[in-house]
C-alpha positions in Angstrom: 141.9 129.9 55.1 143.4 126.9 56.8 145.9 124.9 54.7 145.3 121.2 54.3 147.7 118.9 56.1 150.7 117.8 54.0 150.7 114.2 55.1 147.9 111.6 55.2 148.5 108.2 56.8 146.4 105.2 56.0 146.8 101.6 57.4 145.5 98.6 55.5 144.2 97.1 58.8 143.5 98.5 62.2 143.7 95.1 63.9 147.0 93.3 63.1 148.3 89.8 64.1 151.7 89.7 65.7 154.2 88.5 63.1 152.2 90.0 60.3 153.5 92.9 58.2 152.0 96.3 58.8 151.0 97.7 55.5 149.8 101.2 54.6 150.5 104.3 52.6 151.5 107.9 53.1 150.0 110.5 50.8 152.2 113.6 50.4 150.3 116.8 49.5 152.8 118.8 47.4 150.6 121.9 47.3 150.6 122.1 51.1 154.4 122.1 51.3 155.1 124.3 48.3 156.2 127.3 50.4 157.8 125.2 53.2 159.0 122.0 51.6 159.9 118.8 53.3 163.3 117.2 53.0 162.3 113.6 53.8 159.3 111.5 54.7 159.7 108.5 56.9 157.4 106.2 58.9 158.1 104.9 62.4 156.6 101.8 64.0 156.5 101.8 67.8 155.1 99.4 70.4 155.4 100.5 74.1 154.4 98.8 77.4 153.7 101.3 80.2 153.7 100.0 83.8 152.8 102.5 86.5 152.1 101.8 90.2 151.5 103.7 93.4 152.2 102.4 96.9 152.2 103.6 100.4 155.8 104.6 100.2 155.8 106.2 96.7 155.0 105.5 93.1 156.9 104.5 90.0 156.6 104.2 86.2 158.4 102.0 83.7 158.4 102.3 79.9 159.5 99.3 77.9 160.0 99.5 74.2 158.6 96.5 72.5 159.3 97.2 68.9 160.7 100.1 66.9 161.3 100.3 63.2 162.0 103.4 61.1 161.9 103.5 57.3 162.6 106.3 54.9 160.0 106.5 52.2 160.9 109.6 50.2 163.5 112.4 49.9 163.1 115.7 48.1 163.7 115.5 44.4 163.3 111.7 44.2 159.6 111.5 43.0 156.7 113.7 42.2 153.0 113.3 41.9 151.5 112.0 38.7 150.7 114.7 36.1 147.5 116.6 37.0 147.5 115.6 40.7 149.0 117.1 43.8 149.3 113.9 45.9 152.2 111.4 45.8 151.1 108.1 47.3 153.9 106.2 49.0 153.2 102.6 50.2 155.1 101.0 53.0 155.6 97.7 54.7 156.8 97.4 58.3 157.7 94.2 60.2 155.8 93.5 63.4 157.6 90.7 65.4 155.8 87.5 66.3 156.8 87.6 70.0 155.2 91.0 71.0 152.2 90.9 73.4 148.7 92.0 72.4 147.3 95.4 73.0 145.7 95.8 76.4 144.8 98.2 79.2 144.3 97.0 82.8 144.0 99.1 85.9 143.5 98.2 89.6 144.5 99.5 93.0 147.0 102.1 91.6 148.6 99.7 89.2 148.2 100.3 85.5 149.5 98.3 82.5 149.0 99.6 79.0 150.4 98.2 75.8 150.0 100.4 72.7 151.1 100.3 69.1 151.2 103.0 66.5 152.6 104.0 63.2 153.8 107.6 62.8 154.5 109.4 59.5 157.0 112.2 59.8 157.8 114.9 57.3 161.3 116.0 58.1 162.6 119.6 57.6 166.4 119.6 58.1 166.6 123.1 59.6 166.4 123.2 63.4 164.2 126.3 63.1 161.6 124.6 61.0 159.0 122.2 62.5 158.5 118.7 61.4 155.1 117.5 60.1 153.7 114.5 62.0 150.6 112.3 61.9 150.1 109.0 63.6 147.6 106.1 63.6 147.2 103.6 66.4 146.3 100.0 65.8 145.4 96.9 67.8 147.6 93.9 68.0 146.4 90.4 68.7 148.6 87.3 69.1 148.5 84.6 66.4 146.3 81.6 67.2 146.7 78.6 64.9 144.7 76.4 67.3 141.7 78.7 67.8 141.3 79.9 64.2 139.7 76.6 62.9 137.7 76.3 66.1 136.2 79.7 65.5 134.7 78.5 62.2 133.3 75.4 63.9 131.7 77.4 66.7 130.1 79.7 64.1 128.2 76.8 62.6 127.0 75.5 66.0 129.2 73.4 68.1 128.9 69.6 67.3 132.0 68.4 69.1 132.7 67.0 72.6 131.8 68.9 75.8 133.7 69.5 79.1 131.9 69.6 82.5 133.3 71.3 85.6 131.6 70.3 88.8 131.5 71.8 92.3 129.8 70.4 95.4 129.0 71.6 98.9 127.2 70.5 102.0 125.1 73.1 103.8 122.7 73.2 106.7 120.4 75.8 108.1 121.6 75.9 111.7 124.7 74.9 113.7 123.3 71.3 114.1 121.2 68.9 112.2 121.4 67.0 108.9 123.1 68.5 105.9 121.6 69.3 102.4 123.8 68.9 99.3 124.2 71.4 96.4 126.0 70.9 93.1 126.9 73.1 90.2 127.8 71.8 86.8 129.2 74.1 84.1 129.3 72.5 80.6 131.0 74.1 77.6 132.9 73.0 74.5 135.9 70.8 75.2 138.4 72.8 73.3 141.9 73.9 74.2 141.2 77.6 73.7 138.1 79.8 73.6 138.4 82.2 70.6 137.6 85.9 71.1 134.2 87.1 69.8 132.9 83.6 69.1 129.6 82.4 70.4 130.5 79.9 73.2 127.5 77.8 74.1 127.2 76.6 77.7 124.8 75.0 80.2 124.8 75.7 84.0 123.0 73.0 86.0 122.2 73.7 89.7 120.9 70.8 91.7 120.0 70.6 95.4 119.2 67.5 97.5 117.4 68.3 100.8 118.2 66.9 104.2 116.1 63.8 105.1 112.4 64.7 105.2 109.1 62.8 105.4 107.5 62.2 102.1 104.4 64.0 103.3 106.5 67.2 104.0 104.3 70.0 102.7 106.4 73.2 103.2 108.9 74.7 100.9 111.8 72.3 100.4 115.2 73.9 101.3 117.5 74.6 99.6 115.9 75.2 96.3 117.9 76.1 93.1 117.4 79.5 91.5 115.1 79.8 88.5 116.0 83.3 87.3 119.3 84.5 85.8 119.6 87.4 88.1 119.8 85.0 91.0 123.1 83.6 89.6 126.2 85.7 89.1 128.1 84.5 86.1 131.1 86.7 85.4 134.4 86.8 83.5 137.3 87.7 85.7 140.8 88.7 84.7 143.9 87.6 86.7 146.8 90.0 86.2 150.3 89.4 87.4 152.7 92.4 87.1 156.4 92.2 88.1 159.1 94.8 87.7 162.5 95.5 89.3 160.8 97.0 92.4 157.5 95.3 92.9 155.5 92.1 92.3 151.7 92.0 92.4 148.8 89.8 91.4 145.2 90.9 91.4 141.9 89.7 90.0 139.4 92.1 88.2 135.7 91.4 87.5 135.2 92.3 83.8 131.7 91.5 82.6 128.6 89.4 83.0 128.5 86.4 80.7 124.7 86.2 80.6 123.1 86.6 77.2 119.6 85.4 76.1 118.9 82.5 78.5 116.7 79.4 78.3 115.7 78.0 81.6 114.5 74.4 82.3 113.1 73.3 85.6 113.0 69.6 86.2 110.3 67.9 88.2 111.2 67.2 91.8 112.5 63.7 92.5 112.1 61.6 95.6 114.8 59.4 96.9 113.7 57.2 99.8 116.3 56.4 102.5 114.3 53.7 104.5 112.7 50.5 103.5 109.2 51.8 103.9 109.8 54.9 101.7 108.5 57.1 104.5 111.6 59.2 104.8 113.9 60.4 102.1 115.5 63.3 100.3 114.1 65.6 97.6 116.1 66.6 94.6 115.4 69.8 92.7 117.3 71.0 89.6 117.3 73.9 87.2 119.4 74.3 84.0 120.3 77.6 82.4 121.6 77.4 78.7 123.0 80.4 76.9 126.0 81.6 74.9 128.7 84.2 75.8 131.2 86.1 73.7 134.6 87.1 75.0 135.6 90.7 74.3 139.0 91.2 76.0 142.7 90.9 75.3 143.8 87.3 74.8 145.7 85.6 77.6 149.4 86.0 77.4 152.6 86.1 79.4 155.4 88.4 78.4 158.8 89.2 80.0 161.6 91.5 79.0 164.4 93.3 80.9 163.2 92.2 84.3 159.6 93.2 83.7 156.8 90.6 83.4 153.1 90.8 82.7 150.8 87.8 82.7 147.1 87.9 82.0 144.8 84.9 82.5 141.0 84.5 82.7 138.4 82.8 84.9 134.7 82.1 84.8 133.3 82.9 88.3 129.9 81.4 89.3 128.1 82.5 92.5 124.7 81.1 93.6 122.8 82.4 96.5 120.3 80.0 98.1 119.2 82.3 100.9 120.5 85.2 103.0 123.2 83.1 104.7 124.0 80.3 102.3 125.8 80.7 99.0 128.1 78.8 96.8 130.8 79.9 94.4 133.3 78.3 92.1 135.9 79.5 89.6 136.9 77.9 86.3 140.1 78.8 84.5 139.7 79.3 80.8 142.3 79.8 78.0 141.3 82.9 75.9 142.9 83.2 72.5 142.5 85.5 69.5 141.0 83.0 67.1 143.1 84.6 64.3 146.1 83.4 62.5 148.4 84.6 59.8 
């Protein structure tokens, strides 16, 4: 018959805000250690940043201790379980500093950054010939966000505040010579300093085209025409990662996920803009608007440095529109991603 483990570890929360105490409890099973008693029970809090990289001339690994706290909870003979029970419940409270970075994992091109946090309960046996008892529990850390927390509530009720619009324009033509057509992208989203994680962020993407000069009686397909289906537009979240250590310095950009959700599409009637007095020749404007919401599920943006090591993570919205086989347009919009949680 397999004996039950002598230690049980429980955390009050598995997502914790930096600067917030880590609360939990250790349950000591006296029946399980009756024949091989423990001399002490303690808990350790550890946060570690791992940086590993491989290059043409070799590879390397760095381990940076972010936080460590050890606290003794019990020693043999101090306390016993309540009468009629075999478990002694021992609560604990550990301090998580406010300046630690959030939990994350990124990997690209042989470079890996991982930030982990865990609490470990250790049952100590003083003799070198007797094994300690250990059980651990990992938890997620997010940075405190006093700005984004109230915005999260406002977004939940439907955004009623101001809007920001980012615009990109380009001139294109079919061949090497001839008149140009114009294309324009407008990305509109809430005008707020941070975008909170997991909140529904509403947005509108307007794509407008204005043709080269054409006769009003032109009866063929007007080029270029905007897309009218979401799969014709790539809308993705990208992660910019800068990693620096004593021996290397690298920045790379990773595509994370599509930002399309359920989409409403509006196609406006074509508009004619004459360019001569008789109105015989002019330019056709076509426009489509995609409206949707996205939710960000990623580590919040941060910059952290310690002992010559530095990690910075930022985010970008990347939009790419293809008008035909040879003509496309793209733009990138920096966004500030925050946890939306505060102490």
